[in-house]
N, C-alpha and C positions, 0 to 999 in steps of 0.2 A: 272479969277478965279471964278467970280460970276456965270458964266454959268455952270461950273463943279459942283458946290455945289447944284444947282437947280436940276440937273439930278440925283444926289444921293438921294435927298429927295423924288423925284417921285418914285424911285425904292423901297424905304422902304414901300410905300403904295400899292404895288402890292401883290395880294394873289391868290392862285390857289386852285381849287377843282378837284377831280377825282372821277369817278364813274365806277363801273365794273358790269358786268352781267354774269351769268352762264346760259348756254343753254343746254337742253337735248331734244333729238328727241323723239317724241311719239312712240308708238308701234302699229303694225298692223299685225294681224295673224288670218286667217280664218281656222277653223277646221271642220271636218265632222264626221258624225256618220250614220251607217246603221240602228241602232235601236233607235236613239234618246236619248240614255242614256250614251254611252261610246264614247267620242269624242277624236280624235287624228288628227295629221297631216298626210295627204296622199299626199305628195308633188310630187310624180312622178308616171308615169304609169307602172313602172317596175313590173313584176310579184311578187305578194305577198305584194306589197306596197299599191295598191288601196284598198279602203274599199270594202269588199265583200257584195254585195247587196243581200237581201232576197226577191226574187220575190214571188208573190202569187202562190197558188196551180195551177199546170199545166205547170209551166215553164220548167219542165223536161220531159214533155209529150205533147208538142204543137201539135195541129192539125190545119187544115185549118181555117183561120180567127179567131184564138184564140187571146185573150188579157190577158196579165199578167201585174202586177204592182209591183213596189218596191219603198219604201220611202228612201230618202236621206236627212239628216238634216244637215244644216250648221248654224254656228254662229261665231261671232268674239270672240276670247278667252278673259278671264278675264283681261289680261294685256293690251289689245287693248284699246287705248285712243281716237281713231278717228273712226267715223262711216264710212260706205262705201256702195258701190253697188256691186252686184254680177251678174253673168250671166253664162249661159251654153255656153261654148266656142265651143266644138266639141264633136264628138263621133268617135271612131275608132272601126272597126269590122273586124273579120276574120271568116272563116268557110263557108261551103257550104250553110248554111241557111241564111247567112247575107244579101244576096240580096233579100230575101223573107220576111225580117222583117223591119218594120218601127217603129218609136217611137214618143212620144210627152212628154213634161214635163209641169206639172201644179203645182201651189203652192196651198197647202191645209192647213187645220187647225191643223193637228196632224199626227202622224205616222199611227194611226188607220184609219184615213180618206183616206189613200192612198189605193184605191182598183181599179180593172180593170174598174169599172163603175164610178169612182170618177169624179167630175167636180171641177173646181177651176180656179184661175187666170192663163191664158196661159203664159208659159215662152218659150216653143218651140212648134210650131204647130204640132198637131197630123198628122201622115203621112210623117214625115221627114225620109228620108232614113237612116237606121242604117249605121253609118260610114260617114255621111255627115257633113260638116261644118254647123253651126247654124247661118248664117247671119240673121240679123234683130231680134235677140233674145231680148225679153223684159227683162229689168233688174229688180232685186228685191233689197230691202233695207236691209242693215245689220247694226244693232245698235251696238254702241261701248260697250265694257265691262266697268266696273267701274275703271279699272286700277290696281286692286289688286285681288279681290276674286270672283266677279260676272261676268260671260260672258254676251255678248249681247243676245238679244232675238233670239230664234230658228226660222229658216226659214225652213218650211217643204216642200220639193219638192217631187213630185210623178212622177216617170218615168213609162210610160205606153208603153209597147211593143206589137205590133200587127203583127201577121203572115198573109201572103196573102193566097189566095185560091189555089196557086200552090206550096205551101211548100212541098218539097220532103220528103218522109218518111225517117226517120233515119238521116236526116241532122242535123248539129250542127252549132252553132255560139258562139262567144265570143265578147262582146262589152265592151268598156271602155269609160266613159264620163269624160270630163274635165270641171271643174267649175273654174271660175276666180273671184277674189274679188279685188276691187280697192278702196283705201281710198278716202274720199271726200275732203281731203285737203292735 
């Protein structure tokens, strides 16, 4: 009997604690703008969904060895809580002029800084065939938003398109660029 009584006394001195935690995933969303003012998701390349770029004067009347440029601005939206990196993944092209056009992408300081003669940090080398994959593309940094009202800092990309010396008269082309963003964590 003595042994049984000792076991009951030991049990009376046992105590337990529990802890719980709640977890919420962060948010990550890149948005783009052709004018640097109005940002939206352009998540697919379906017609009407990509942002319509505004190329510099001459894009509708290219001649041999012309260069035109258009800005595209990216940032992580206000609800994004994680910084990331972005890159130009690819371009697709169609039309009879597409094989006579090359492009490059540089990072510049503003929409206004994107001109045919602009220089900046190279993201896609000039002379890349329109419609070619962009292997080896240098990445750019995307800052996180504040999680509620303020988006991350703008990244100003300048797409410069150059026609070759054999561009056929009256030929046309359409190109679509794909940009990718990946969270840092």
